[in-house]
C-alpha positions, 0 to 999 in steps of 0.5 A: 731217550735219544738213540745213539747207535744203530745196527747196519743193515749191510754188515750187521755191526752196531755203530754210532749214528754218525756212521750212517748217512742222513735220510729224512724219510727214515724214522730215526733220520739215518739210512739203514746201511752204514757209510762204508757199506753204502759206498761199497754198494754204490761202487759195485752197482756202478761197475755192474751198470757202467755201460748203462750209465755211459749210454745214458750220459751219451744220449743226453742232448749233445747239442746243449752239452757242446754249447755249455762246454764252448761257453766255459772254454770261451770264458776261460780263454777270455773270448767271452766276458761275463756281463751283469744280469740283464734284469737286476745287474747282479754280477754272479750270472749264468749263461742262458742260451736262447738257441743252442745252435748259437753256442756263444750267443748267450744272455747273462742272467743271475740264478734267480732270473734264470730259474724264473725264466724257465719257470723252475722254482719260486726264487724267494721260496728257494732262497729262504730255504737256502739261507735258513740252512746252516753248516756245523760252523754256523755259516749260511750255506749261501755265504762264501760260494765260489765259482768253478775255476777255469782249468 
């Protein structure tokens, strides 16, 4: 028997499962609060702790933030041109800073080699995980990914 409805922990209303966010850690695979209650909670929490969140973001590394912003602006203005990955010649690349005090001195690395350079993740495992995910219309999540446009 498949459960199709659930009572929201926030508002106490019986709602269809589609009204709850997915959560692998829950027994039925859905959060206990409905989407509406979750959005209200998150909004109220943010308002109550807005100064704490602002302080956290101000405290993050301002040198890195400035370097990333300057690279983005330079690309948009045409002063910096994206080049292929220096390892594999892939054209979809990230700008890697070896020294953040030289913001426009970057190495161009594809996502795979950028992650491997930082030792963050095994690319093969990550791509297998991404390529196995499908959206509701059956398209792989890695297909049709677009870059953020310059504003």
